[in-house]
N, C-alpha and C positions, 0 to 999 in steps of 0.2 A: 254358277257364280252367284254370290249373295247379292240381293237386290237392295242396295242402300247407297246414299250419296254423302257429300260433304256436310250437308245440313243434318243428317242423321248422326254423323260422328260428333258434330258440335253439340247437338242436343244431348247425346249420351255423356259427353264431357261435362256439360253444364249441370247435368243431373247427378253425376257421381264424383266429379272432381278428378277423374282419371286423366292421364296424359293422352295425347292424340293417337300415338301408336298403339297404346293399350286398348283405347276405345275402338280403334279400327280393327284390331286383332279380334276383340271380343265379338264385334258385329259380324265379322267374317265367319268365326266359328259358330255363331248362333244363327247363321243364315239370314242376317238382317233383322232378327227379332230383338227389339230393344229391351224387352223384359228379361229374355234369356241372357242377353249380353250383360245386363246389369248384374245378374246373378253370377255370371262367370267372373266379372270384375271383383265382385265381393269375395268369391271363393279364392281367386288369386291373391287378393289382398289379405285374407285370413291366413293363407299359407305363408306368405311373406311375414305377416305379423307374428306368427308362431316362432319363426326364426329370430325375430327381434326381441322376443319376450324376456330374454335374459340380459338385455342391454340396460344399462343404468338409466333411470328416469327421475332425476332429482329436480327437474323443473316442473312447471305446471301452472294452474290457476286455482285460486281459492274463491269460493262464492258463498254468499249468505242469502237466505230467504227468511223473512220474519212476518208473523201475523200475531200481533199483540204479544202475549207471554209465551209464544211458541216460536222457536228458532231452529233452522237447519243450517249446518255448517259443513261444507264439502271441499274436497281437494281432488282435482283431476290432474293426473301426472303426465308429464311428457319428457322427452329427452332434452329439448332445447327451449330456451326462452323465446326464440323466434316463432316457434309454433304456438307456444302458450300465449303470446301476445295477440295472436290473430283473432279477428272478430268471431269466426266460426267456433274456434276453441273455447273462447270466453263464453259464448252463447250456450254451448253444450254444458259447461260447468254450471251455469245458472239454471239450465234445465234440470240438472241433477238436484240442485238445492231446492228448486220449486217442487219437484216430484217427491223428494224426501219430506218436505214440509207438509205436503198433501197426504202423507201416510202411505205412499206407494213404495214398492221395491224400486228405488231410484235407479240402481244399476241395470236392472232388467228393463225398466221403462225407457231408459236412454241407450240401450244396447245398440240399436241400429245407428244412432247418431255417432256413438263412439267408434263403431266399426268403420263408418264413413271417414272419420277423422284419421283412423289408422291407415286407411287407403290413400287419403290425400296427403297426409303429412309424412307417411312412410317412417313412422317412429313407434317406439314402444309406449303406447298410450293406454292408461288404465286408471280405474277409480282408486284413489288413495285413502280417502277418509270420508265417511258419512256419519255425522253426529246430529242428533235431534234432541233438543232440551225444551222442556215445558216447565214454566215456573210453577212452583208449589203455591198452594193457597196462601195469600198474604204476602207473597214475595214478588219481586220485580226482576226483569231481565233487561240487560243492555247488550247490544251487539255492535262490534266495530270491525270494519274491513279497511285495511290499508291498501290503497290502490297505487300501482306503479306501472307506468307505460300502458295504461288501459286494462290491466288485469289485476285481480286481487292477489296479494302476495302474503298477507298476514291477517288472519281472522280470529277474533276473540268473542266469546260469549261469556258473560258473567251474571251470576244471580245473587241477589242480596235481599235480606229481610230487614225491614226497618231502615233502609238506606234510601235517601231521596234520589230522584232520577239524575240530576246533575252530578252528584258525587259518584253514583254508580258508573256514569259515563267516563268520568275522570279515572276511575279505577280500571275500566276497560282499556283506556288509552295507555295507562301505566303498564298493564299486562302485556300489551302489544310490543312494547319496546324493552321492558325489563325481563320478559320471558321467564317468569318463575316456573318451577317444576311442580311444587306442592302448594296446597292451600294453607295448611298449618303444620306445625311440628309433629302432630300426632300421625300424620301420613308418611312421615319419613321412616323408612325401614331401620330398625335398631342396628342391624348388622352394618348398614351403610354408614351410620353415625359413628360406630366404633372403628370402622376402617379409616374414616376421615380423621378421627381423633388420633389413631395410631400414626397415620401419615404426618399429621401436624406435629406430633411429639418428636418424630425423627427429624423433621425440618428444624424444629426448635433446638434440638440437641446439636445438630450440625452447625448451627450458628454460634455455638459456644456460650449460650445463655447459662447463667448460674442455675444449678439443679433445683435449688429451693424455689425458683420462679417458674419452673417448667409448667406446673399445673395451671397456674394463673394465665400464663401466656397462651397455652393450648386452649383453654376455655374461651379466652378472648377471641382467638382466631376461629374457633368453632362457632362462636356467635356470629362472626362475620360471614362464615360459610352458610349459616342458616339464612342470613339476610339476602344472600345471593340466590337462594333456591326456594325459599318459602315466602309466598305472597304476603301473608299477614305480618311478617317480620320486616318487610321492605319499607323503606321511606317512600311515600307517594311522590313520584316524579323526581326521586333523588333527595327529597327534603328530609329533615329530621323526624317529622311527624310520620308515623307508620301508617300503612294501609288499614290496619286493625283500629288504630286510634281515629283515623279519618272517618271510618264507617260507623263508629260508636255514636249513639247507643245501639245502632243496628249492627249487622254482621254480614260478611260475604259468606255465602253458603257453598258455592262451587263455581268453577270456571273451566272452560276448555279453550285451547288455542291450537290453531293449525296454521302452519306457515311453510313456505317453499323451502326445501332443502333440510328441514328438521328431521 
């Protein structure tokens, strides 16, 4: 019979986050060897995790790490917000961001911590996004993380040339809530524009508008569509002054956004 007691079971539970019965079973099969029992728990957890890997994981936590003009933005995905809000989950998301900022292979660096989360949370947990941006010479970067219930849910990094820090931060806040897709019109695929124009024409026709006014109406609606999807065309915080006008004489050169459920 394996030589271990209740204190050994508790120690293994504290170290791995496993349930009491799983810890006891692992120690029994490992003959009381805590290290071997830990490995068994990890293997059992991996096997179960493989079965969970096709389950939807639209929750998670966003984290940001920044050092001057260099920023890392990451998303660690989970199945439930309950798990994503936990301190250990948020801590691992931040570890990912810190490792990415340091130039490491963040997913590999944090693999053990992620596997432990899979074991303790019993969910399909995986790295969703790892982005690292470094400001170009003469440019500045602003990062904004919207935190809700103790976890980051919406992260933005924006780079600008010739834009003062306060204005750049306001643009980052705008991006967080306006959620543009493109920086400027040149990034929009021409085929997508034509599909939208065709759809708007059909809508206009169905409304019984006079044929002579179709082109003008469609172009007006297409302009509104651009304002919904293109950052530089949007009014900052919903105002009439656009982001492009606000940044002038400087310009926004790029942005990235990562948010839960996107």
